[in-house]
MARNUMAR-69522 format. One record per residue (C-alpha): residue in one letter; x negated, y negated, z negated. Coordinates in steps of 0.25 Angstrom, whole numbers, plus 5000, padded with zeros to 4 digits. Layout:
BEGIN
<residuo a	u X	v Y	w Z>
...
//
This chain:
BEGIN
<residuo m	u 4920	v 5043	w 5043>
<residuo r	u 4934	v 5041	w 5045>
<residuo k	u 4937	v 5026	w 5045>
<residuo l	u 4951	v 5021	w 5042>
<residuo l	u 4955	v 5007	w 5046>
<residuo l	u 4963	v 5000	w 5036>
<residuo s	u 4969	v 4986	w 5038>
<residuo a	u 4980	v 4978	w 5032>
<residuo a	u 4986	v 4966	w 5039>
<residuo i	u 4993	v 4957	w 5029>
<residuo p	u 5000	v 4946	w 5038>
<residuo a	u 5009	v 4936	w 5031>
<residuo t	u 5017	v 4925	w 5038>
<residuo l	u 5023	v 4914	w 5031>
<residuo l	u 5031	v 4904	w 5039>
<residuo a	u 5037	v 4891	w 5034>
<residuo a	u 5046	v 4883	w 5043>
<residuo p	u 5053	v 4872	w 5035>
<residuo a	u 5063	v 4864	w 5043>
<residuo m	u 5064	v 4849	w 5040>
<residuo a	u 5075	v 4840	w 5045>
<residuo q	u 5080	v 4826	w 5040>
<residuo d	u 5093	v 4820	w 5042>
<residuo a	u 5096	v 4806	w 5038>
<residuo s	u 5110	v 4810	w 5033>
<residuo y	u 5104	v 4820	w 5023>
<residuo p	u 5093	v 4818	w 5012>
<residuo a	u 5081	v 4827	w 5013>
<residuo p	u 5082	v 4840	w 5004>
<residuo t	u 5074	v 4839	w 4991>
<residuo d	u 5063	v 4848	w 4987>
<residuo q	u 5072	v 4855	w 4977>
<residuo a	u 5082	v 4858	w 4988>
<residuo a	u 5071	v 4863	w 4997>
<residuo t	u 5066	v 4872	w 4986>
<residuo d	u 5080	v 4878	w 4983>
<residuo a	u 5083	v 4881	w 4998>
<residuo a	u 5069	v 4889	w 5000>
<residuo p	u 5071	v 4904	w 5000>
<residuo a	u 5064	v 4912	w 4989>
<residuo a	u 5051	v 4918	w 4994>
<residuo e	u 5052	v 4933	w 4996>
<residuo a	u 5045	v 4945	w 5003>
<residuo p	u 5050	v 4951	w 5016>
<residuo d	u 5058	v 4962	w 5009>
<residuo g	u 5066	v 4952	w 5002>
<residuo s	u 5060	v 4953	w 4988>
<residuo r	u 5053	v 4942	w 4980>
<residuo a	u 5040	v 4937	w 4986>
<residuo f	u 5032	v 4937	w 4973>
<residuo g	u 5032	v 4947	w 4962>
<residuo i	u 5028	v 4961	w 4958>
<residuo e	u 5033	v 4974	w 4965>
<residuo p	u 5030	v 4987	w 4958>
<residuo y	u 5031	v 5000	w 4965>
<residuo f	u 5028	v 5015	w 4965>
<residuo g	u 5027	v 5026	w 4975>
<residuo v	u 5024	v 5040	w 4980>
<residuo m	u 5016	v 5043	w 4992>
<residuo g	u 5010	v 5055	w 4999>
<residuo g	u 4999	v 5057	w 5009>
<residuo w	u 4985	v 5063	w 5012>
<residuo e	u 4971	v 5059	w 5011>
<residuo q	u 4958	v 5064	w 5018>
<residuo f	u 4944	v 5060	w 5014>
<residuo d	u 4933	v 5060	w 5024>
<residuo s	u 4920	v 5068	w 5023>
<residuo e	u 4911	v 5056	w 5023>
<residuo p	u 4902	v 5052	w 5011>
<residuo n	u 4909	v 5041	w 5003>
<residuo k	u 4906	v 5032	w 4991>
<residuo a	u 4917	v 5039	w 4982>
<residuo g	u 4908	v 5052	w 4982>
<residuo i	u 4919	v 5061	w 4988>
<residuo p	u 4911	v 5074	w 4993>
<residuo t	u 4910	v 5075	w 5008>
<residuo a	u 4912	v 5090	w 5009>
<residuo i	u 4921	v 5100	w 5003>
<residuo p	u 4915	v 5114	w 5000>
<residuo g	u 4921	v 5125	w 5009>
<residuo r	u 4925	v 5116	w 5020>
<residuo n	u 4918	v 5113	w 5033>
<residuo f	u 4914	v 5099	w 5037>
<residuo r	u 4927	v 5096	w 5045>
<residuo n	u 4936	v 5099	w 5034>
<residuo n	u 4929	v 5094	w 5022>
<residuo e	u 4937	v 5081	w 5020>
<residuo l	u 4945	v 5080	w 5007>
<residuo n	u 4960	v 5078	w 5009>
<residuo g	u 4973	v 5080	w 5004>
<residuo s	u 4988	v 5076	w 5002>
<residuo l	u 4992	v 5067	w 4991>
<residuo v	u 5004	v 5062	w 4983>
<residuo q	u 5002	v 5048	w 4978>
<residuo g	u 5010	v 5039	w 4968>
<residuo v	u 5008	v 5024	w 4968>
<residuo v	u 5012	v 5013	w 4959>
<residuo g	u 5009	v 4998	w 4961>
<residuo f	u 5015	v 4984	w 4963>
<residuo n	u 5016	v 4973	w 4974>
<residuo v	u 5015	v 4958	w 4972>
<residuo p	u 5023	v 4952	w 4984>
<residuo l	u 5017	v 4939	w 4989>
<residuo g	u 5028	v 4935	w 4999>
<residuo p	u 5026	v 4943	w 5012>
<residuo v	u 5013	v 4950	w 5006>
<residuo f	u 5010	v 4958	w 4994>
<residuo v	u 4998	v 4963	w 4985>
<residuo g	u 4999	v 4974	w 4975>
<residuo a	u 4992	v 4986	w 4968>
<residuo e	u 4995	v 5000	w 4965>
<residuo g	u 4990	v 5013	w 4959>
<residuo e	u 4991	v 5027	w 4965>
<residuo v	u 4989	v 5041	w 4961>
<residuo s	u 4988	v 5053	w 4971>
<residuo k	u 4989	v 5068	w 4969>
<residuo g	u 4983	v 5077	w 4980>
<residuo v	u 4994	v 5088	w 4983>
<residuo s	u 4985	v 5096	w 4993>
<residuo g	u 4971	v 5095	w 4998>
<residuo d	u 4958	v 5090	w 4991>
<residuo i	u 4963	v 5078	w 4983>
<residuo d	u 4968	v 5079	w 4969>
<residuo w	u 4971	v 5065	w 4963>
<residuo q	u 4969	v 5051	w 4968>
<residuo y	u 4971	v 5038	w 4960>
<residuo g	u 4970	v 5024	w 4965>
<residuo v	u 4973	v 5009	w 4964>
<residuo g	u 4975	v 4999	w 4975>
<residuo g	u 4979	v 4985	w 4979>
<residuo r	u 4989	v 4982	w 4990>
<residuo f	u 4991	v 4970	w 4999>
<residuo g	u 4999	v 4968	w 5011>
<residuo l	u 5012	v 4962	w 5018>
<residuo r	u 5026	v 4964	w 5015>
<residuo a	u 5033	v 4966	w 5028>
<residuo g	u 5048	v 4967	w 5032>
<residuo e	u 5059	v 4971	w 5022>
<residuo s	u 5051	v 4980	w 5013>
<residuo g	u 5037	v 4983	w 5020>
<residuo l	u 5023	v 4982	w 5015>
<residuo f	u 5010	v 4983	w 5023>
<residuo y	u 4998	v 4983	w 5014>
<residuo g	u 4983	v 4986	w 5013>
<residuo k	u 4977	v 4993	w 5000>
<residuo v	u 4964	v 4993	w 4993>
<residuo g	u 4962	v 5002	w 4981>
<residuo y	u 4953	v 5012	w 4973>
<residuo r	u 4956	v 5027	w 4972>
<residuo w	u 4951	v 5039	w 4965>
<residuo v	u 4952	v 5053	w 4971>
<residuo n	u 4950	v 5067	w 4965>
<residuo f	u 4949	v 5079	w 4974>
<residuo d	u 4955	v 5092	w 4971>
<residuo r	u 4945	v 5099	w 4980>
<residuo f	u 4934	v 5096	w 4970>
<residuo g	u 4941	v 5103	w 4958>
<residuo n	u 4945	v 5098	w 4945>
<residuo d	u 4932	v 5091	w 4942>
<residuo s	u 4933	v 5082	w 4955>
<residuo p	u 4929	v 5068	w 4952>
<residuo d	u 4937	v 5056	w 4956>
<residuo y	u 4932	v 5049	w 4969>
<residuo d	u 4935	v 5034	w 4970>
<residuo a	u 4935	v 5023	w 4981>
<residuo i	u 4941	v 5011	w 4986>
<residuo t	u 4954	v 5014	w 4995>
<residuo y	u 4960	v 5006	w 5006>
<residuo g	u 4973	v 5007	w 5013>
<residuo v	u 4985	v 5001	w 5021>
<residuo g	u 4999	v 5004	w 5020>
<residuo f	u 5014	v 5000	w 5022>
<residuo e	u 5027	v 5001	w 5014>
<residuo v	u 5041	v 5000	w 5021>
<residuo g	u 5054	v 5000	w 5014>
<residuo p	u 5068	v 5003	w 5018>
<residuo k	u 5071	v 4990	w 5024>
<residuo s	u 5059	v 4990	w 5033>
<residuo i	u 5062	v 5004	w 5039>
<residuo g	u 5077	v 5000	w 5042>
<residuo l	u 5084	v 5006	w 5030>
<residuo p	u 5093	v 4999	w 5021>
<residuo g	u 5086	v 4992	w 5009>
<residuo v	u 5092	v 5001	w 4999>
<residuo t	u 5080	v 5000	w 4990>
<residuo g	u 5080	v 4985	w 4989>
<residuo e	u 5070	v 4975	w 4992>
<residuo s	u 5058	v 4984	w 4988>
<residuo g	u 5062	v 4999	w 4985>
<residuo i	u 5056	v 5011	w 4991>
<residuo r	u 5046	v 5009	w 5002>
<residuo l	u 5038	v 5019	w 5011>
<residuo r	u 5023	v 5017	w 5010>
<residuo g	u 5012	v 5022	w 5019>
<residuo e	u 4997	v 5020	w 5016>
<residuo v	u 4984	v 5024	w 5022>
<residuo s	u 4971	v 5022	w 5013>
<residuo t	u 4957	v 5027	w 5013>
<residuo f	u 4947	v 5030	w 5002>
<residuo g	u 4934	v 5023	w 5001>
<residuo s	u 4928	v 5018	w 5015>
<residuo a	u 4938	v 5026	w 5023>
<residuo h	u 4935	v 5039	w 5017>
<residuo s	u 4949	v 5044	w 5017>
<residuo f	u 4962	v 5043	w 5025>
<residuo r	u 4975	v 5043	w 5016>
<residuo p	u 4988	v 5041	w 5022>
<residuo m	u 5000	v 5040	w 5012>
<residuo l	u 5015	v 5039	w 5013>
<residuo g	u 5026	v 5037	w 5002>
<residuo l	u 5037	v 5029	w 4995>
<residuo v	u 5035	v 5017	w 4986>
<residuo t	u 5046	v 5011	w 4977>
<residuo h	u 5045	v 4996	w 4974>
<residuo f	u 5052	v 4988	w 4964>
//
């Protein structure tokens, strides 16, 4: 069985170094003065640290399922193919829509996805998932993802059932500032997203790449 190692590290470093100085010639600042002087909390890309950030995007990629027995019940052999070539696979176009909840340098969020097979054995896919990760640099994200997906195969004809299982993945997003381009899209804007996920207990390999637009 093909095994896919998925891991996501979410480090967050918060440093506070207040300087204290007292001079007999000047009174100590009041609590209100210290509050007024403190900068507002914000994320690494300059946006506010807390709120809701909706987005949508379009991605493309490929998924290949293994030929091992699985809890989803996907058949392990395809009529007319030999043993070495009986794995279900195909290229995909995917639409995603979701939202992030920034929490300073980290974030959590949720999204839904719909995918259409454009070649190969896959017909449609539908899924939902939750994301969690680190906001890095000017406009970057590194995240882990856990969700649930339904898969329908064109290979099995119009009466193909939907096969479903938990999905796991890791990915990244990078915006214009993070790749050395001017920040013409503002603090969020368009980002390049790359993601790798698997269906069930490592029963597929699914790399995807595309663009997402944040608001």
